[in-house]
C-alpha positions, 0 to 999 in steps of 0.5 A: 107803892115803892118799886126798886130794881137793884143790881144783885150781888153774889150774896143774893144769888141764893135768893134768885136761885130759890125764886127761880125754882118756884118760877120753873115749877109754875111753868113746868106743866107748859115746858114739860120739864122734870126735876133733876136727881137732887129734886131741883129744876136748876138753871145751868147759867145762873153762876155766869151772871156774876162772871165777866167775859173777857174780850180782846180789848176790854171786859164785857159783861153779857149778863146782869142779875137784878132783885126786885123789891116792892115796899122794901120786901122781896118781890122777884128777880130779873135776869138780863142777857144778850141771848134769845131762846126763840127757836130759829134765832 
């Protein structure tokens, strides 16, 4: 079985958005999260994965989106960033 982890282009954002909705649905019973008024869980930072932040001397990317394919078929996504969501950090 061949596994690929590929950098996601902006054109692949809808794929990640759809998979993220399914992921959030699965975890909604544990996170006590509800749908918004449009019927989505949503993720307010998704667009930022394709935007670069500027530092004083150079461009610094803080977020990296990836698509995972197994045997050439879409299998998942990975969002890598420098932030933590653990309380107290």
